[in-house]
N, C-alpha and C positions, 0 to 999 in steps of 0.2 A: 451330687455333693462333691465338692472340690477338696482334695486332700493336699495340704501343704505342710511345711515344717512346723508352723504354729499348732496345727491340729495334732501332729505327731507328738510334739512336746507336751501338749495338754493331755493327750491320752496316756503318755508315759508317766506324767505326774499323777494322774488319777490311779494308774496301776502300780505306782511306786516302783517304776523301772528306771534304771540308769542306762541311757543309750549313748553310744558314741555317735559322732557325726556320720560316719559311714553306715552304721546300723540304721540311723534315722533316715538317711537318703534311701537305703534299700527298702525300708519299711514304707516310706512314702510311695515308692514305685509299686510295691506289692499291694498295698491297700487300695491304691488307685485302680489297679487291674482287677482286684476282687470286686470293688464297687461297680466298675464298668461291666463286669460279667453278670453280677446280680441285677443290675439295672435293665438287663434284657427282659426280665420278667415284666417290666412295665409295659412292654409292647404286646403282651398277650391279651387276647380278648376274653375277658372273664364274665361277660354278661350272661346271666342265667345260671352261673355256677355257684352252688351253695358253698359257703365257707366250711372248711374242715376244722372242727374244734377238737376232735379226738379221732385217732386213727382206728382204734379198736371199738367194738360195740360194747362199751362198758357203761354202767350207771351205778350211782351210789346205792348201797343197800342200807336202808334206815331201819332201825329197830327202836322200840320204845326204851327209854332210860328207866329201868326198874331196879330197885334195890332188892337184892336177894339175901337170904340168910347165908352166913359163912359157916364153913365146917369147923373152923377153929375159933375158940373163944379168945378174946384179947389177953386174958390172964394166962391162958395156956401158952400162948406165943411168947409173952414176956418172961415166962418161967424158963424158956430155952436160952435166954441171953445171960451173959456174965453179970452185967450191971444194968440196973434200971434207976431212973430218977423221975419222980412225979408222973408215974404211970407211962413212961416212955423209955425207949432203949437209949442208953447212954453210950456214946461212941467217943473215941479219942479226938482231941482237938485237932483240927486240920491246919489252921493258920496260927 
């Protein structure tokens, strides 16, 4: 990938950055060096190497979605609030 001033200006606009000409020149040079360094990975022989999707031996633990009885009754909880309306907690207007 070739990095030029158009690429830098496009990336800056996407990132909502304001760059001076000297910053854009320096960034063009730095990004070019970074891409050149990373492109060395293309030279590696990865035949037979399994992709690494996750570094740690982790897996999702699934449990059934079950509804259980609650310890508090809705009326008991509503009685703890200052004001209620239509069987709901009434809070101050935000907007």
